[in-house]
Z-matrix of the N, CA and C atoms (Angstrom, degrees):
N
C 1 1.455
C 2 1.519 1 106.85
N 3 1.294 2 116.62 1 113.94
C 4 1.449 3 119.42 2 -175.98
C 5 1.518 4 111.63 3 -101.98
N 6 1.306 5 114.79 4 149.59
C 7 1.457 6 122.71 5 169.25
C 8 1.521 7 114.30 6 58.16
N 9 1.325 8 116.72 7 54.42
C 10 1.448 9 119.80 8 176.43
C 11 1.508 10 110.97 9 -165.86
N 12 1.340 11 115.87 10 166.84
C 13 1.461 12 121.85 11 179.77
C 14 1.517 13 108.96 12 -129.55
N 15 1.339 14 116.29 13 127.48
C 16 1.461 15 123.65 14 179.15
C 17 1.519 16 108.67 15 -110.83
N 18 1.347 17 117.15 16 129.30
C 19 1.464 18 121.60 17 -178.40
C 20 1.527 19 110.09 18 -135.04
N 21 1.347 20 115.10 19 156.88
C 22 1.462 21 122.09 20 174.83
C 23 1.523 22 107.78 21 -129.23
N 24 1.343 23 116.64 22 140.51
C 25 1.461 24 122.16 23 176.32
C 26 1.521 25 108.20 24 -128.95
N 27 1.326 26 116.15 25 132.12
C 28 1.463 27 122.39 26 177.17
C 29 1.535 28 106.78 27 -106.72
N 30 1.314 29 116.58 28 119.42
C 31 1.458 30 121.63 29 -174.60
C 32 1.528 31 110.37 30 -108.62
N 33 1.326 32 115.99 31 138.63
C 34 1.464 33 119.52 32 -177.79
C 35 1.524 34 113.17 33 -93.60
N 36 1.330 35 119.70 34 -22.89
C 37 1.471 36 121.79 35 -178.58
C 38 1.502 37 110.72 36 -141.42
N 39 1.323 38 121.19 37 101.82
C 40 1.462 39 125.10 38 -7.19
C 41 1.527 40 110.45 39 -74.80
N 42 1.317 41 115.70 40 163.85
C 43 1.462 42 119.78 41 -179.29
C 44 1.525 43 109.19 42 -69.97
N 45 1.308 44 115.53 43 116.22
C 46 1.456 45 119.62 44 -179.22
C 47 1.522 46 110.08 45 -158.64
N 48 1.329 47 113.71 46 162.61
C 49 1.454 48 121.71 47 174.35
C 50 1.521 49 106.95 48 -116.93
N 51 1.322 50 117.06 49 128.33
C 52 1.458 51 122.33 50 173.38
C 53 1.519 52 107.92 51 -112.05
N 54 1.308 53 116.69 52 131.04
C 55 1.457 54 122.08 53 173.00
C 56 1.520 55 106.22 54 -120.10
N 57 1.323 56 116.68 55 128.51
C 58 1.453 57 118.63 56 179.24
C 59 1.519 58 111.01 57 -136.96
N 60 1.320 59 113.56 58 150.32
C 61 1.457 60 121.97 59 -178.07
C 62 1.515 61 108.43 60 -133.22
N 63 1.328 62 116.29 61 128.00
C 64 1.456 63 122.29 62 177.22
C 65 1.522 64 108.69 63 -109.58
N 66 1.321 65 116.24 64 121.94
C 67 1.463 66 122.00 65 -179.37
C 68 1.518 67 108.51 66 -86.71
N 69 1.330 68 116.52 67 126.15
C 70 1.465 69 121.26 68 -173.60
C 71 1.522 70 111.89 69 -123.22
N 72 1.322 71 116.62 70 49.23
C 73 1.456 72 120.51 71 177.31
C 74 1.511 73 111.65 72 123.01
N 75 1.320 74 115.00 73 172.30
C 76 1.455 75 120.26 74 179.38
C 77 1.512 76 111.89 75 81.38
N 78 1.330 77 114.67 76 -177.99
C 79 1.460 78 120.45 77 -177.11
C 80 1.532 79 110.95 78 -80.51
N 81 1.327 80 115.29 79 167.94
C 82 1.463 81 121.46 80 178.22
C 83 1.524 82 110.32 81 -59.78
N 84 1.334 83 115.62 82 150.55
C 85 1.454 84 121.35 83 173.48
C 86 1.527 85 108.67 84 -126.69
N 87 1.324 86 116.52 85 154.75
C 88 1.470 87 122.29 86 169.58
C 89 1.509 88 105.74 87 -107.69
N 90 1.328 89 116.42 88 124.71
C 91 1.458 90 119.62 89 -172.41
C 92 1.518 91 111.34 90 -151.18
N 93 1.344 92 114.14 91 161.71
C 94 1.466 93 122.92 92 173.27
C 95 1.518 94 107.89 93 -122.74
N 96 1.326 95 116.47 94 131.20
C 97 1.461 96 120.92 95 172.13
C 98 1.523 97 108.54 96 -86.92
N 99 1.325 98 115.79 97 150.72
C 100 1.452 99 119.71 98 -179.97
C 101 1.517 100 111.31 99 -163.02
N 102 1.331 101 114.85 100 -173.49
C 103 1.461 102 120.64 101 175.36
C 104 1.526 103 108.70 102 -148.65
N 105 1.325 104 115.37 103 158.41
C 106 1.462 105 121.79 104 175.42
C 107 1.518 106 107.92 105 -125.45
N 108 1.324 107 116.05 106 130.97
C 109 1.464 108 122.00 107 178.70
C 110 1.519 109 108.24 108 -145.49
N 111 1.319 110 116.68 109 129.86
C 112 1.461 111 120.59 110 175.95
C 113 1.516 112 113.71 111 60.43
N 114 1.334 113 117.75 112 32.31
C 115 1.447 114 120.84 113 175.90
C 116 1.516 115 115.85 114 88.82
N 117 1.337 116 118.38 115 -7.86
C 118 1.469 117 119.08 116 177.82
C 119 1.526 118 109.85 117 -119.48
N 120 1.332 119 114.64 118 149.42
C 121 1.461 120 121.33 119 -177.30
C 122 1.515 121 110.62 120 -115.79
N 123 1.329 122 115.85 121 151.67
C 124 1.455 123 122.55 122 175.33
C 125 1.524 124 107.91 123 -134.71
N 126 1.339 125 116.22 124 136.96
C 127 1.459 126 121.43 125 -179.48
C 128 1.520 127 110.94 126 -124.02
N 129 1.325 128 115.54 127 149.47
C 130 1.455 129 123.39 128 174.51
C 131 1.526 130 108.75 129 -89.45
N 132 1.309 131 116.89 130 -173.16
C 133 1.464 132 123.26 131 -177.28
C 134 1.532 133 111.97 132 -63.94
N 135 1.319 134 116.03 133 157.86
C 136 1.455 135 122.94 134 173.60
C 137 1.523 136 107.95 135 -77.13
N 138 1.328 137 116.56 136 131.94
C 139 1.460 138 119.94 137 179.95
C 140 1.525 139 110.80 138 -141.32
N 141 1.316 140 115.28 139 157.36
C 142 1.457 141 121.61 140 174.94
C 143 1.522 142 108.26 141 -92.14
N 144 1.326 143 116.06 142 130.20
C 145 1.467 144 121.35 143 -178.72
C 146 1.527 145 107.21 144 -120.06
N 147 1.330 146 115.95 145 123.73
C 148 1.470 147 122.73 146 -177.32
C 149 1.519 148 110.55 147 -104.82
N 150 1.318 149 116.02 148 165.44
C 151 1.460 150 122.32 149 177.22
C 152 1.527 151 109.98 150 -53.31
N 153 1.331 152 116.68 151 129.31
C 154 1.453 153 122.33 152 -179.83
C 155 1.515 154 114.32 153 89.68
N 156 1.337 155 118.21 154 -11.83
C 157 1.466 156 121.39 155 179.50
C 158 1.521 157 111.53 156 -76.52
N 159 1.330 158 114.88 157 152.17
C 160 1.464 159 121.41 158 169.76
C 161 1.524 160 107.64 159 -123.74
N 162 1.322 161 116.32 160 114.36
C 163 1.462 162 122.40 161 179.08
C 164 1.528 163 108.32 162 -96.11
N 165 1.329 164 116.61 163 137.36
C 166 1.464 165 121.45 164 -178.58
C 167 1.524 166 109.90 165 -135.37
N 168 1.327 167 116.56 166 138.24
C 169 1.460 168 122.78 167 172.38
C 170 1.521 169 108.59 168 -131.22
N 171 1.338 170 116.22 169 141.77
C 172 1.466 171 122.09 170 -177.82
C 173 1.516 172 110.06 171 -129.44
N 174 1.315 173 115.12 172 136.98
C 175 1.466 174 122.20 173 174.96
C 176 1.524 175 107.80 174 -123.63
N 177 1.332 176 117.20 175 126.34
C 178 1.471 177 121.91 176 176.82
C 179 1.521 178 108.09 177 -93.42
N 180 1.343 179 116.38 178 143.98
C 181 1.462 180 120.25 179 -177.48
C 182 1.526 181 109.92 180 -162.60
N 183 1.321 182 115.68 181 167.94
C 184 1.455 183 119.17 182 171.98
C 185 1.525 184 107.97 183 -71.74
N 186 1.276 185 117.60 184 167.36
C 187 1.460 186 123.45 185 -173.85
C 188 1.524 187 109.57 186 -81.96
N 189 1.334 188 118.42 187 91.31
C 190 1.464 189 119.88 188 -171.31
C 191 1.526 190 115.06 189 -82.60
N 192 1.325 191 118.26 190 -12.80
C 193 1.476 192 122.06 191 -178.10
C 194 1.528 193 112.35 192 53.44
N 195 1.317 194 115.89 193 42.38
C 196 1.456 195 121.54 194 173.66
C 197 1.521 196 108.35 195 -119.75
N 198 1.323 197 115.50 196 156.52
C 199 1.458 198 119.55 197 175.15
C 200 1.520 199 109.93 198 -73.49
N 201 1.325 200 116.19 199 146.33
C 202 1.462 201 121.65 200 176.53
C 203 1.524 202 108.97 201 -132.92
N 204 1.321 203 114.83 202 152.61
C 205 1.453 204 122.84 203 178.74
C 206 1.521 205 107.45 204 -121.50
N 207 1.328 206 118.16 205 132.28
C 208 1.456 207 122.06 206 174.23
C 209 1.521 208 110.30 207 -78.83
N 210 1.331 209 116.53 208 141.94
C 211 1.466 210 121.69 209 -176.24
C 212 1.522 211 110.86 210 -128.02
N 213 1.321 212 115.74 211 149.66
C 214 1.454 213 121.72 212 165.73
C 215 1.523 214 107.05 213 -136.36
N 216 1.334 215 115.29 214 124.82
C 217 1.464 216 121.91 215 178.69
C 218 1.529 217 106.70 216 -105.34
N 219 1.345 218 115.53 217 109.06
C 220 1.465 219 121.85 218 -175.84
C 221 1.522 220 109.15 219 -101.03
N 222 1.329 221 116.54 220 125.54
C 223 1.466 222 120.32 221 179.40
C 224 1.529 223 110.10 222 -58.39
N 225 1.326 224 115.66 223 127.84
C 226 1.454 225 121.49 224 177.71
C 227 1.515 226 115.25 225 81.68
N 228 1.353 227 117.90 226 -3.97
C 229 1.469 228 120.68 227 -178.21
C 230 1.522 229 113.71 228 -124.95
N 231 1.322 230 118.34 229 -21.22
C 232 1.452 231 120.86 230 -179.39
C 233 1.517 232 112.46 231 106.30
N 234 1.333 233 115.06 232 -165.46
C 235 1.464 234 122.70 233 -176.63
C 236 1.522 235 109.64 234 -113.71
N 237 1.323 236 115.44 235 136.45
C 238 1.466 237 122.73 236 -179.74
C 239 1.517 238 108.23 237 -123.75
N 240 1.342 239 116.87 238 155.30
C 241 1.467 240 119.49 239 -175.00
C 242 1.516 241 112.52 240 -139.42
N 243 1.332 242 114.67 241 159.92
C 244 1.456 243 122.88 242 175.66
C 245 1.535 244 108.99 243 -88.81
N 246 1.322 245 118.18 244 167.92
C 247 1.455 246 119.84 245 164.84
C 248 1.534 247 109.17 246 -62.51
N 249 1.325 248 116.97 247 158.32
C 250 1.472 249 121.45 248 -179.11
C 251 1.513 250 110.86 249 -69.54
N 252 1.342 251 115.04 250 147.98
C 253 1.465 252 122.63 251 177.34
C 254 1.532 253 108.12 252 -133.44
N 255 1.339 254 116.42 253 158.55
C 256 1.460 255 121.82 254 176.48
C 257 1.522 256 109.23 255 -128.86
N 258 1.346 257 115.90 256 157.67
C 259 1.456 258 120.08 257 176.98
C 260 1.525 259 110.26 258 -63.51
N 261 1.336 260 119.11 259 143.91
C 262 1.472 261 121.61 260 175.80
C 263 1.523 262 109.95 261 -57.76
N 264 1.299 263 116.72 262 138.00
C 265 1.451 264 121.46 263 177.48
C 266 1.521 265 114.92 264 90.23
N 267 1.316 266 117.83 265 -4.02
C 268 1.461 267 120.69 266 179.92
C 269 1.522 268 110.63 267 -86.30
């Protein structure tokens, strides 16, 4: 995945996971943001992301105190991930 930054944020109030990707050059991509926690993954809708765009997806949940990894599945390039993060206070 070239020319972009993928991040994950774990929020305690309300309990949610935000995954965001900032495109920093290159041609448009079609991608889905997602996360993996406890062995299962969830993805948001497929979207086109252009240079300079910031794509964000949010999932609300109870406070599971498990590690999660942010994901981006890019058509034709594969899936990329963030380092693991945990909810504050866990």
